[in-house]
C-alpha positions in Angstrom: 190.0 238.1 51.4 190.9 235.6 48.8 191.8 231.9 48.8 194.5 231.9 46.2 197.1 229.1 46.7 200.1 231.5 46.6 203.1 231.9 48.9 203.5 235.6 49.9 206.7 236.7 51.6 205.0 236.2 55.0 203.1 233.0 55.7 201.9 232.2 59.2 200.3 229.1 60.7 196.9 230.2 62.2 195.1 227.3 64.0 196.7 225.0 61.4 195.8 227.0 58.4 198.8 228.5 56.4 197.7 232.1 55.8 199.6 234.4 53.5 200.1 238.1 54.3 201.0 240.0 51.0 203.4 242.6 52.3 207.0 243.4 51.4 210.0 245.4 52.7 209.8 246.9 56.1 206.3 245.8 56.8 207.2 242.2 56.0 210.2 242.3 58.3 208.1 243.8 61.1 205.3 241.3 60.7 207.7 238.3 60.5 209.1 239.5 63.9 205.6 239.9 65.4 204.5 236.5 64.2 207.8 234.8 65.1 206.0 231.8 66.8 203.7 231.1 63.8 205.9 231.5 60.7 205.7 228.5 58.4 207.3 227.3 55.2 204.1 225.7 54.0 202.5 227.3 51.0 199.6 229.6 51.8 196.1 228.1 51.2 194.5 231.4 52.2 195.6 235.0 51.7 194.4 238.0 53.6 193.6 241.2 51.7 195.6 244.2 52.9 195.0 246.3 49.8 192.6 248.6 51.6 195.3 249.7 54.0 198.7 251.1 53.2 201.4 249.3 55.2 202.1 252.7 56.8 204.9 255.2 56.9 207.6 253.9 59.2 207.5 256.9 61.5 203.7 257.0 61.7 203.4 254.6 64.6 199.7 255.0 65.2 198.9 254.1 61.6 201.4 251.3 61.7 199.9 249.8 64.9 196.4 250.0 63.4 197.6 248.2 60.3 199.3 245.5 62.3 196.2 245.0 64.4 194.0 244.8 61.3 196.3 242.2 59.7 196.1 240.0 62.9 192.3 240.3 62.9 192.1 239.3 59.2 194.4 236.4 59.6 192.3 235.1 62.5 189.0 235.5 60.6 190.3 233.8 57.4 191.5 230.8 59.5 188.2 230.6 61.3 186.4 230.6 57.9 188.6 227.8 56.7 187.8 225.6 59.7 184.1 226.4 60.0 182.0 223.3 60.2 184.9 221.1 61.2 186.1 222.4 64.6 184.8 223.9 67.7 186.2 227.5 67.5 186.1 229.6 70.7 186.8 233.2 71.5 189.3 232.2 74.2 193.0 232.2 75.2 194.9 229.1 76.1 198.1 227.9 77.7 199.5 224.4 78.2 201.8 222.7 80.6 204.8 220.4 79.7 202.5 217.4 79.6 200.3 219.1 76.9 197.4 219.7 79.2 195.8 222.9 78.0 193.7 225.4 80.0 191.3 227.7 78.0 190.1 231.0 79.3 186.8 231.9 77.6 185.5 235.4 77.6 184.4 238.4 75.5 186.6 241.3 74.5 187.4 243.3 77.5 187.3 240.4 79.9 191.0 240.5 80.4 192.1 237.5 78.3 195.4 238.9 77.0 196.5 240.1 80.5 195.5 236.7 82.0 197.3 234.7 79.3 200.4 236.9 79.5 200.6 236.2 83.3 199.9 232.4 82.9 202.4 232.1 80.0 205.2 233.2 82.3 204.9 229.7 83.8 203.1 227.7 81.0 203.3 227.5 77.2 201.5 230.2 75.1 199.0 228.8 72.7 196.8 231.9 72.0 195.3 234.9 73.7 192.3 235.0 71.4 191.3 231.8 69.6 191.0 228.2 70.7 190.3 225.7 67.9 189.4 222.2 68.9 189.3 218.9 67.0 186.8 216.2 68.1 189.6 214.6 70.2 190.2 217.9 72.0 193.5 218.6 70.2 194.1 222.4 70.5 195.4 224.0 67.3 197.7 226.8 68.4 197.3 230.4 67.3 200.4 232.1 68.7 199.6 235.5 67.2 201.2 238.8 68.4 199.6 240.1 71.5 198.1 243.6 71.6 199.6 245.2 74.7 200.3 248.6 76.2 204.0 249.4 75.7 203.9 252.9 77.2 202.2 253.4 80.6 201.6 257.1 79.7 199.6 256.0 76.6 197.3 253.3 77.9 195.1 253.3 74.7 198.1 253.1 72.3 198.5 249.4 72.1 201.1 247.6 69.9 201.3 244.2 68.4 204.1 242.4 70.3 205.7 239.0 69.6 205.3 236.4 72.3 209.1 236.0 72.2 209.6 239.6 73.1 207.3 239.1 76.1 209.3 236.0 77.2 206.2 233.7 77.0 206.7 230.0 77.5 206.7 227.5 74.7 204.0 224.8 74.7 204.7 221.1 73.7 204.2 220.1 70.1 200.7 218.7 70.8 198.2 220.0 73.4 194.8 218.7 74.5 192.1 220.8 76.2 192.0 219.8 79.9 190.2 222.6 81.7 187.8 225.4 80.8 187.5 228.7 82.8 184.9 231.4 82.0 186.2 234.8 82.8 184.1 237.2 84.9 186.0 240.3 85.7 184.3 242.8 88.0 183.7 243.7 91.6 183.0 240.1 92.6 186.3 238.6 93.7 185.2 235.1 94.9 187.6 233.2 92.6 186.9 229.9 90.9 183.3 228.6 91.2 182.0 225.4 89.4 179.4 226.2 86.8 176.5 223.8 85.9 177.2 222.3 82.5 174.0 223.7 80.8 174.8 227.2 81.9 178.4 226.8 80.9 177.4 225.7 77.4 175.2 228.8 76.9 178.1 231.1 77.9 180.5 229.2 75.7 178.1 229.4 72.7 178.1 233.2 73.1 181.9 233.1 72.6 182.1 230.7 69.7 182.5 231.1 66.0 180.6 229.2 63.3 179.2 226.7 65.8 175.9 226.5 63.9 177.8 224.9 61.0 178.8 221.8 63.0 176.8 218.7 63.1 175.2 218.4 66.6 176.9 221.6 67.9 175.4 221.5 71.4 176.3 217.8 71.8 179.9 218.6 70.7 180.1 221.3 73.4 178.6 219.0 76.0 181.2 216.4 75.2 183.9 219.1 75.6 182.6 220.2 79.0 182.3 216.6 80.2 185.8 215.7 79.0 187.2 218.7 80.9 185.6 217.6 84.2 183.0 220.4 84.0 183.6 224.2 83.7 184.6 226.9 86.2 183.8 230.6 86.3 186.5 232.9 87.6 185.1 235.9 89.4 188.0 238.3 89.9 189.2 241.9 90.1 192.9 241.4 89.4 194.0 238.3 87.6 197.5 238.6 89.1 195.9 237.6 92.4 194.4 234.4 90.9 197.3 233.0 88.9 198.2 230.2 91.4 194.5 229.3 91.7 194.0 229.0 88.0 197.3 227.1 87.4 196.3 224.7 90.1 193.3 223.6 88.1 195.6 221.6 85.8 196.6 219.3 88.7 193.4 219.6 90.6 190.4 217.2 90.8 187.7 217.5 88.2 184.2 218.4 89.3 182.0 215.5 90.4 179.9 214.4 87.4 176.1 214.7 87.7 174.2 211.5 88.3 173.5 211.3 84.6 175.6 213.1 82.0 174.0 214.7 79.0 171.5 213.0 76.7 171.2 214.4 73.2 168.0 215.1 71.3 168.7 215.4 67.5 166.9 218.0 65.5 164.0 217.3 63.1 162.7 218.8 59.8 160.1 221.5 60.0 156.7 219.8 59.8 154.8 223.1 60.5 152.3 224.0 63.2 149.6 221.5 64.1 145.9 222.1 64.3 144.8 222.6 67.9 148.1 221.2 69.3 151.3 222.7 70.6 154.5 221.6 68.8 158.3 222.1 69.2 159.8 224.8 67.1 162.3 223.0 64.7 165.6 222.8 66.6 169.1 222.1 65.4 170.3 220.3 68.5 169.5 219.8 72.2 171.1 218.3 75.2 169.3 217.1 78.4 170.8 217.0 81.8 169.2 216.0 85.1 167.6 219.4 85.8 168.2 221.4 82.6 167.8 221.2 78.9 169.9 223.2 76.4 168.2 223.7 73.0 169.5 225.4 69.9 166.9 226.9 67.5 168.6 228.4 64.4 171.7 230.0 66.0 170.0 230.9 69.3 170.5 228.8 72.5 168.1 228.6 75.5 168.4 226.8 78.8 165.1 225.3 80.0 164.5 224.2 83.6 161.7 222.8 85.7 158.3 222.7 84.0 159.8 224.0 80.8 162.0 220.9 80.4 159.0 218.5 81.1 156.8 220.3 78.6 159.4 220.3 75.8 160.1 216.6 76.3 156.3 215.8 76.3 156.1 217.7 73.0 158.0 214.9 71.3 154.6 214.6 69.6 152.1 217.4 69.0 149.8 217.7 72.0 146.9 219.9 73.2 147.2 222.1 76.3 144.8 219.7 78.1 147.0 216.7 77.3 150.1 218.5 78.5 148.4 219.4 81.8 147.4 215.8 82.2 150.9 214.6 81.6 152.3 217.1 84.1 149.9 216.1 86.9 150.7 212.4 86.1 154.4 213.1 86.7 154.3 215.7 89.4 151.0 215.0 91.1 147.7 217.0 91.4 147.9 220.7 91.7 144.8 223.1 91.9 146.4 225.5 89.4 148.0 222.9 87.1 146.2 224.1 83.9 147.2 227.8 84.6 150.8 226.9 85.3 151.0 224.9 82.1 149.4 227.7 80.1 151.9 230.3 81.6 154.9 228.0 80.9 153.9 227.4 77.3 153.5 231.1 76.8 157.1 231.7 78.1 158.4 228.9 75.9 156.7 230.3 72.9 158.2 233.8 73.6 161.6 232.1 73.8 161.0 230.6 70.4 161.3 226.9 71.4 157.7 225.9 71.0 154.9 226.8 68.6 151.3 227.7 69.4 148.5 225.6 67.7 147.6 226.6 64.2 
């Protein structure tokens, strides 16, 4: 991929980034149709590289479909690269109602996002079936890419890139803001929507994010998003068609009751190295504390600590010996005949998780 400021025949708006696709002739006409919702007259600031793939022989549909899918993937990736460090970018689909309230469905490949978004966008506006890009004020930058769908029931693996116009998907308002977050869990559990504790939701969202580590205070940013959306929900389902009304109802429904105390951030610190005879925190990028849980990011890894793990991490605001930590724990939780052993075991687990360091 290159970043030449040229204007190829096909230029699409991908999460606010004008991306050029250097194709001509029949391939250009085909891609302009597929990207009908995203075409822009703005000059391209990024251009995808399609030189490694021939646009395909017109009657070679398998090759043509693979090329179209590859173009979509490259457009998405170059747009994500262009916004890295500035936005929260999620592997998620999104729809919006007439008031601009957006609903994001977060989940990995294979979780049913495209099917779910197609069903929801029969009633709501289509923003994307793959990428949700958020500004700090929760503005959703649309990515109305072609959808990869099965067009022949006899060939379930032969998917084609289809324009949202050809599928009759709804149009969103000009500006949308994230209003609700749903984590998709497709499987045998069919219990429907279930509230998810914020700390657990953040970890799951991190797993479906792009370039999050490049943001300042990435976990704090995600905590702000979850709080602003009234918490997060998990959807446990077998067939999304049976859950459309339930999910749409979230837009008008009540938010989750907030915890007694919302999150409290803990900014990262420079690496000062291990301490002689004392335990220390592993240098962390960001951390957020809730009433019962603590989410901590070390490098690009995220852990949720609970119970004794939270107390020990907080007490390690300064290097401490194991005996000092045991004394602090008994001062907070009371005497326990096995306090020293419990602290030693918990520290070993935290060290294995990579969030604390053993004494030098």
